[in-house]
N, C-alpha and C positions, 0 to 999 in steps of 0.2 A: 511553460508547463511541460512541453515535449521533452526538454532537456532533463527536467526533474524525473520524468517517467523513465527515460533512458538510463539515467544514473541509478534509479531504484531497481530497474531490471538487472543491471550489472551487479548491484548489491545482492539481489536474490541469487543470481548465478554463482557469485563468490561464496555465499553461504552454503549453497548446495554442494559445491566442490569441497568445502571444508568438511561437510558431513560424510562425503565419500571416503575421505581419508580415514575417518574414524571407523567406518564400516569395514575397511580393509584390515583393521586390527583383529577381527575375529579369525581370519585365516592365519595371521601371524601367531595368535594365541594358540591355536590348535597345533601348529607346527612346533611351537616352543614346548608344549606339553608332551608331544610325541618323541622328541629327540632326547638322546642320553648324552650327547657330546656337549661338553661345557663350552667349546668354541662356537658351536652352532647356537647354543642358548644365548651367548653374549651377542652374537650377530642378530638374532631375533629381537633381543632387547633393544639393541641399537636401532633396528628398523622400526620398532614400535615407537621409540622415542622420537625418531625423525618424523613418522606419520603424525604424531600428536603435535609436534612443533609446526609442521606444514599446515595442519588443520587450524591451529591457532592463528597463524599468519593470514590465512584466507578469511577466517572469521573476523579478524581485526580489520582487514581491508573491506569486508562487507559492511561492518559497522561504520567505517569512515565514509563509504559511499552513501549509506543510509542517512548519515548526518548531513552530508552535503545536499542530498535530495530533499531532506526535510527543510533545510534552510531555504532552498529555492522555492519550495511549495509555500513556505511561510511568507516569503517576500511577495509572491503572487497573491496570496490571500489577503495581504494588507490592503489591496485595492478592490477586493471582491465583496460579496454580499455577506460574508461570514463575520465581519467585524475585525477591528484592529486587535482586540484582546486575543482572539483565537490565532490570528496571524503571528502575534508576538509569542504566544505559547508554542506554536509550531517551530518558530525560529529558536526559541530557548531549548526545546527538546532536541533539535538538530545540533545546536552548539554543545550541549551536554554530552550527546552521543559521540560527536566528533572528538571532543577533548578527552572523553573517557577512554578512547582507544589509545591515548598516549600514556595510559597507566603502566604500560610495559617499561617506559623510561622513568616515569615519576610515579611511584606507588600510590601516593594520595589521590591522584587523578582517576584511579581505577574505579572509584565509587560513582563517578559521573556518568559512565555508560549505562549502568542499570537505572539511574534516575532519569536519564534521557529517554530510555526505552519505556519506562512507566509513563512519562509525560507524553510520549508518542502514542501509547495506547489510549491515554485520556483524550488527547485531541482527536483521535480517530473516532472514538465513541461520541464525542460532542458533535463532530461534523456529521456523523451518521444520523444522529438525532435531528440535527438541523435539516439535513437533506430529506429525511422522512417527513418532517413538518412542512417543508417547502412543497414536497410532492402532494401532500394532503391538501394544502392551500390551493395549489393549482388545480387539483382535481375538483374541489368544491367550487372554485371560481368558474371552471368550464361548465359545470352543471347549472350554475345560476345564469350564465350569459347566453347559453345556446337556446335559441328560439326558432321554431319553424318559420321560414320566410318564403314568400312567393318570389321567384326569381325574376318575373317580369315587372311586377309593380313595386317590389321591395317592401310590401306591407307584411306585418307580422300575422301569422296564422296560428295564433296561440290556441292549439288544440289540446294542450296538456301533454303531448308526446314530444320528447326531446329528439332533435335531429331529423325531423321530417322535412323533406324538400319536395315542394310541389312544382312539377314541370308543366308548362302550358302544352296543349296538344300539338303545337307546331314544332316542339323540340323533340328530336328522335330519342327514343327510350333505350336504345342500344349504344353501348360505348365500346370503343376499340380496345 
């Protein structure tokens, strides 16, 4: 899971770098509009085209890393408490995202990346709901099982107050 987290963080970094390239286009655009020289206009257009291509490369690399991270997370989830169906859904989302990035080479594959991202959103919502439910179940279980106990005799002191701990007089009441 640590590897998946590291790959995911690399994917986020790559995506942020790709957006930085797009933001730089605003300066190029202003300079393009301000110049009257056709040579400089051509140079600014070439710079903008390069920035867009670099941004696309970084975005594709980010999607590849996201797909790999999703596959790793899905493999881990196959053995967890979320069930095999969710694990396979995560793996499918990762595979679709990963193969969708090869749409640059084979145009029909380009539709796979958005499908993988939609499935990625679906599995994250499902996992979020399950984690919320697990948290509520644990919270309710802890309220049902906590009973005040005398630390010397071990007997229940069911006073109706949860979390009460009665210490005998011989136990010091100050803690380090």
